[in-house]
N, C-alpha and C positions, 0 to 999 in steps of 0.2 A: 722637618728636614729642609736644609738650605740647599738650593741648587745653583746659587750664584757664588762667584769667587770674590774674595776680598781684594782690595787694592794691591796688597802685598802679593797675593797669589797671582794676580794678573801681571804684575811686574816680573815675577819668576817665569811665568808662562811666556811672556814676550822675549825675555832674555834667552830662554832655552829654544824658543821657536826660531829666533834670528840666527842663533849659533847653528842649529840643525839645518836651516835653509842655506846658509852661506858656506859652512864648513863640512857638513856631513852628507847631505843629499846628493850633491854633484858627483861624489866619488864612492858612493855606496857599492857599486858593482866592481870598481877598480880595487877596492880594499880586499875583496875576496881573493884576488890573485896574490896578495902579499903573504897571506898565511899567518900573519901576526898582528897583534894590536899595535897601533901607533902610539908610542909613549909620549911624544910631543903633543899629540891630540889630547891624551889623558890630562896632561898638565894644563893645557888650555882650558879644559872643562873644569878642572879644579880651581883655577884662578877665577873663574866666573861663578863659583859656588854651585856647580852642577854635578858634583860628585859627593855623595853622602850628605846632602843638605840637612837631613834630619839629625845628624850627629850633633852632640852638644857643642856650644860655642867654645867651651874651655879646651876642647881638643881639635879646634879648627873648623867645625861644622857651622851651620847657620842656626841650628836649633829650631828648625821649622817643624810643622806637624806632618803626619803621614800623608794627608791629602795633598799637601804642597809637594812632597816628594813624588807622589804619583803624577802630578801635573808635569813636573820636570821630566820624569821618565817617559811620559807619553810623547812629549815634544821631541825628545832625543830619538826615541824609537821611530817616530814618523820619518826622520831624516836618515837614520841608519839603525836598523834593528840590532845589529851586532854591537855597536858602540854603546847602546843602552844597557848592555850587560854590565858595563863598568859601574854605572850608577846603581843598578839593582843590587849587584853583589856588594858594593860599598855600603849600602844601607843595611843589608842583611848581616854581612860579616863584621862590618865596623861596629854595629850595635852589639853584636854577640861578644866581640873582643872587649869592647868598652864595659860591658856589664859583668863579665866573668873573669877576665884575665887580671894578672897582677898590675898594680899601678905602674910599675916599671915598663911592662910590655905595652900597656895602654899609652903611656906618654911617648914611647919610642915609635909606635906603629900607627896608631889611629890618626894623629895629625897628618901623617904622610898619605894615608888613605884619602882624607879629605882634600889634600892638595893634588891628588891624581898622580902621585909618585910611585905607589906600590899597589899590587893586587893581592888580596888575601882570599884564598880559595877554600873550598869545603871538601873535606875528606870523610865521606860518610858511606857511600855505596860500595859494596864488595861484589866480586864475581858471582859468588854463590847466593848472595842475599837479595839483590835487586830491590823489590818493593818491601821486603822484610828487613828494613834497615836496622832494627834492633838486634838482629841476629849477627852481630859483629864477631868476626873471628880474628881480626888483627889484634895482637896481644901487646899489652903494656905491662911488662914484668918489673917489679921493684928490684932495684940494684943499687945498693949503697944509699946515697942521698939523691936518688933519681929513678929513672925508668929506662928500660931497653925495649924498643919497639920492633916487631917483626910482622910482616904480612903485606897484603896488597889492597889498595883502594882503587876502584875503577870508575869510569864514567865521570871523572873529575873535570869540571870546566876549567879552562886555562891550565891544563895539566902540566905543560912544559913552559908556561909563561908566568905562573904565579910566583910571588916573592915569599909568601908564607902561606901556611895552611892551618886551619882549625881541624885537627884530626880526632876522630872518634874511635877509641880503641877499648878493648875489653880488659878491665882491671879485676873483675869478679869472675865468677864461674858461669858457664853457659846456662845453667839452671836459673840463674838470677835474671836472665833476659835483659831487658832495657835497664834494669837497676844495676847491672854490672858493667855498664858502659860509661866511660869517662871522656872528657874533652881535653885536648892538649894543644898548645900553641907551638907550631913547628916552623922555624925559618927554613926555606927550601934549599939553602946552601950548606946545610949540615951534612957531614959525611954519612954515608949509608943510605942516601936517597937517590933513586933513579926514576926516570919518567919515560913514558911512551905517548905517542899521539895516534888516535884512530883516524882512518880514512872515512870521515863522515860525509853524509849527503849534503849537509848544509853547515852553517856557522863555522866556515873554514878559517876565518880570521881569528876566531876565539880558540879553537882547538879543544878536544876532549880526549882523555886517555887514562892510562893507569899510572899509579904512583907506587913504587915498591920500596919497602923499608927493610933493610938488612942490618940488624943489630944497631939501629939508630939509638944513640944515647941522648937522653933529655934530662935536664936538671929538674929537681922537684918543683921549682916554681913555674915550669911549663904547664903544669896542671891548671886547668881553668875551673874555678869553683871547687867543689869537693868531689871525691871519688864517687862514682855511681850516679852523678847528677847530669852527665853530659847529654844523654839522649833527650831528657826533658828540656834542656836548654835549647837544643836545635829545633825541637818540635814546636816550641813557642815561637821561634823565629820564623818558621815556615808559614804561619798564618799571615805574616806580613809579606814575605817574599812571594807567596802565591798570588796575592792581589797585584803586586807590581809586575809579576810575570804576565798575568792576564792583560794588564795595561800595555806591556810591550807588544803583545800579539795583536791587540786591537789597533794600536797605532800603525803597525806595518800594514794591516789589512785596509785601514782607512786611507793610507797613502795610495795603495793600488786602486781602491774604489774611486778616489778623487781623480786619479789619472784616467780611469775608465769612463767616468762621466764626461770628462773633457773630450775624450776620443769619440764618444758617441754623438757629440754635438758637431764634430768636424767631419766624421766619416759619413758619406752619403751612399744610399742604395735605393734604386727605383725612384730617383729624383728627389729624395728627401733625406735629412740627417737621420741616422738609424735610431737616435734617441726617441723619435716620434713613434716607433713601433713598440707595442706593448711587450712583444716577445723579448725585446732587448731591455727596455726600461724597467719592467716589473721585477725581474730578478735583482736588478741593482737597487730598486726601492726596498725589496725584502732585505737585501744586504745591509742597507742603512739602518733598518729597523733592528736587525739582529745585533749589529755592532753597538747600537745605542743601548740595547738591553744589557749586553755584556759589560759595557763601560759602566753602567749604573751599578751593577753588582760589585764591580771592582772598587768603585769609589765609596759605595756603601760600606764595604769591608774596612776600608781605610778610615772612614768616619767613625765607625764603631770602635776601632782601635784607638783613635784619638780621644774618644770619650771614655775609654777604659771599660768598654762593654764586651761581652763574649762575641767572638766573630769567627770561630772555627768553622761553623757551617757555611757561612758566607764566603770564607776564603777558599774552601773546597769547591763551592759552586763556581767561583771565579776561575779556579785553576783548570777545571775540566771544560767549562762552557766557553770561555774566551778563546783558548787555543783552537778548539774544534771549529768555532764560528769563524775565526780568522782564516783557518785553512780552507773552509768552504767558500768564503768570500773571495779570497785571492784566486782560488781555482776558477770561480765564475768570471772574475776579471780577466784571467788569462784566456778563457774560452771566448769571451766577448770580443777580444782583439783578433780572433780568428787565427789564420795560419801564422801571422806575424807574432801573435802572442805566444806561440809555441817555440819561438826562437830564443837564443841566448842573448839577443840584443836588447830585450826589454827586461825590466827588473822583476816582473811578476814571478818568473820561474825561480829566481833567487829568494824572494820573500817566501814563496811556498816552501822551498827546501829549508830555509832558516827557521820558519815558524813551526814546521812539523816536529822539530826536535823537542819543543816544549809541550807537545802532547804526551811526551814520555818523561822528560826531566822534571825533577821535584815532585814526582807523584803522577802516576797514570790516571786516566779518567776512571778506571775501575776502582782504584784505591780512593779517589776523591768521593765517588758515589758511596763507597763503604763508610767513609767518614760521615757523610751527610745522613745516611740511614742510621748509623749508630747514634749520632747526636739527636736526631729527631725521635727515634724510638726511646732513647733514654729520657728525653724531656717528657714524652707522653707517659712513660712509666712513673715518673716522679709526680706528675699531675694526678694520675689515678690514685697513687698512694696517699697524696694529700687529701683528695676528695673523699676517701674512705674514712679518714679520721673524724 
């Protein structure tokens, strides 16, 4: 296993680091007040190749590997956790559309994703489903040469800001479960679509809410892939996005931790910098260790993906361990700053609120542990069966 970066990866890292330091970090807290993503900022990122860099060159991406995409995501999230959603979602949804939508949809939309011009969101979660994402009740009924969609998707990131959505709707019977769910490409300016936004604790610039479909009419070519293949498509994509989500969270926590180390060398108590006291420095040392462990799991997942090897278990590990670790680390950083850390003047409280959402989104810790247990138990069962032969 290689732990060093290539010259190209170091160049990507430096470009993203400089952009994050100059354009993102100074206004991280101010952007929360706007309540919306800055489209000009998105286009700046696109022009630098920081949006969907793993998309193929033929559609405007850089064609880089997953590890490089993770490196860029980490640098962006270090400067502004919320802005890093643009890159994470572009890699997930851009590749999903590129791989399964019609050539016409791909050529119209995916290059604009890479340029930072549009946001393609995900319509998967439903009010009654939650973690049981395969239990879709939004219906796609055939009507002439197309479909009519009715129902509600909820907890959709960028609910009222996305330009298009990959929607997962039931085309089969409920008894078919996941095999009866199909994927559709839906421009958000179509008649029959309304949106709401939740009053969330964090990630206020991004927004999360419900999307309602009232007799939405879609042409037949809005179907992505074949009927009944939608759920499998998105599940494969989640192994990628879960590693990127872990990296987002780690980066935010690392920013708080770096700021806290600096604070402990400047703040004095009893005649010495508080960094000299083990009660202060040891929790931070532990935090460095835990963040490094979580980071390695995330990049191991991306490396396995690049080599075409199974990585579902590692992705699930990344998704539950990295957000939890990040929350714990940011909380410790807030406490280390004492009473001042509890004010809204420092960014720790915002990072804590922002990162907490990803302990839920894209799969809770409980679901991730179920995946890990299922994968491990299945592997052991196969090994026993082979050994008996």
